[in-house]
C-alpha positions in Angstrom: 222.7 21.6 -94.3 224.6 24.4 -96.1 223.1 25.6 -99.4 226.4 24.8 -101.2 226.2 21.2 -99.9 222.6 20.9 -101.2 223.7 22.3 -104.6 226.5 19.8 -104.8 224.3 16.8 -103.9 221.8 18.0 -106.5 224.5 18.1 -109.2 225.6 14.6 -108.2 222.0 13.4 -108.5 221.6 15.1 -111.8 224.6 13.3 -113.2 223.4 10.0 -111.7 226.6 9.6 -109.6 226.6 6.6 -107.3 227.6 8.1 -104.0 226.9 7.9 -100.3 226.9 10.7 -97.7 229.3 9.4 -94.9 231.0 11.0 -91.9 229.5 13.6 -89.6 226.4 14.2 -91.6 225.6 10.5 -91.6 226.3 10.3 -87.8 223.9 13.2 -87.3 221.2 11.3 -89.3 221.6 8.0 -87.6 222.4 9.2 -84.1 222.4 12.6 -82.4 223.2 15.7 -84.4 226.9 16.8 -83.9 229.1 19.5 -85.3 231.0 18.6 -88.4 233.8 20.4 -90.3 232.8 19.1 -93.7 230.6 17.0 -95.9 232.1 13.6 -96.7 231.0 11.8 -99.9 232.0 8.3 -100.8 231.8 7.6 -104.5 231.8 4.3 -106.4 235.4 4.0 -107.6 234.9 3.0 -111.3 235.7 5.0 -114.4 232.1 5.7 -115.5 231.2 6.9 -112.0 234.4 9.0 -111.9 233.4 10.7 -115.1 229.9 11.4 -113.9 231.3 12.8 -110.6 233.7 15.0 -112.5 230.9 16.3 -114.7 228.8 17.0 -111.5 231.8 18.9 -110.0 232.1 21.0 -113.3 228.4 21.8 -113.1 228.8 22.8 -109.4 231.7 25.1 -110.3 234.4 23.2 -108.3 238.0 24.2 -108.7 239.3 21.3 -110.9 242.6 22.7 -112.3 245.0 19.8 -112.9 242.4 17.2 -111.8 240.9 14.4 -114.0 238.0 12.1 -113.5 240.5 9.3 -112.9 241.9 11.3 -109.9 238.5 11.0 -108.2 238.7 7.2 -108.1 242.4 6.6 -107.6 243.0 4.3 -104.5 244.4 6.2 -101.6 243.5 9.6 -102.9 240.6 12.1 -102.2 239.5 15.4 -103.5 238.9 18.3 -101.1 237.3 21.7 -101.8 236.3 24.6 -99.6 237.2 25.4 -96.1 235.6 24.4 -92.8 232.8 24.4 -92.0 231.8 24.4 -95.7 234.4 21.9 -96.9 233.8 18.8 -99.0 235.8 15.6 -99.2 235.1 13.2 -102.1 236.5 9.8 -101.3 236.8 6.8 -103.5 237.2 4.4 -100.5 236.8 4.3 -96.8 238.1 1.7 -94.4 235.8 -1.1 -93.4 233.3 -0.6 -96.2 232.7 -2.2 -99.6 230.9 0.3 -101.8 228.7 -2.1 -103.6 227.5 -3.7 -100.3 227.0 -0.3 -98.7 225.1 0.9 -101.8 222.6 -2.0 -101.4 222.0 -1.0 -97.8 221.9 2.8 -98.4 219.2 5.0 -96.8 217.4 7.6 -98.8 217.3 10.8 -96.8 215.0 13.7 -97.6 217.1 16.8 -97.3 214.3 19.2 -98.4 211.3 19.3 -100.7 213.5 19.1 -103.8 216.4 16.9 -102.7 216.9 13.4 -101.5 220.4 12.0 -101.0 221.7 8.4 -100.4 223.3 8.1 -96.9 225.4 5.2 -95.7 223.5 2.7 -93.5 224.0 2.7 -89.8 225.6 -0.7 -90.0 228.2 0.3 -92.6 228.8 3.6 -90.9 229.6 1.7 -87.7 232.0 -0.5 -89.6 233.7 2.5 -91.1 234.1 4.3 -87.8 235.4 1.2 -86.0 237.9 0.7 -88.9 239.1 4.3 -88.8 239.5 4.2 -85.0 240.4 7.9 -84.4 239.1 9.5 -81.2 236.1 11.3 -83.0 235.3 8.0 -84.8 235.2 6.1 -81.5 232.9 8.9 -80.0 230.7 8.5 -83.1 230.6 4.7 -82.5 229.3 5.3 -79.0 226.7 7.8 -80.3 225.6 5.4 -83.0 225.2 2.6 -80.4 222.8 4.9 -78.5 221.2 6.5 -81.5 217.9 6.2 -83.1 216.8 3.4 -85.5 218.0 3.6 -89.1 215.9 3.3 -92.2 213.4 6.1 -91.5 213.4 9.2 -93.6 213.9 12.3 -91.5 215.6 15.6 -91.5 219.4 15.1 -91.0 219.5 18.6 -89.4 217.1 17.7 -86.6 
């Protein structure tokens, strides 16, 4: 995982943001590692969590001109920073997943000696990928079907 990604996850943790790592990094954790263009982060879409996420982005040094904490939780929107392969998407919603239910099923992933991050469960990731239905999502569904068991802490880069 890129150092910038680790720094951002640390800031989210420091501000007690309710978030889940989703997308390619989650697929790499639950199945076989695969190339990904970005880090996708699903945040709980409520005002308090939006303020905490905004504070974490300020701490991280994200470009926030013209952005408010409300923008981070607005339905149908997302916040993107960086450029591939070190790009981050902050999402208030993803298809096929209820945040509160997914939060209850989250998996704590040890990133390194100083960082643990909440990842979406395999079950919820499958639901999201099926709901999205794009070619890469369907390839991820196949990989997740053949992947390793969820719920065990291990290195997402392995």
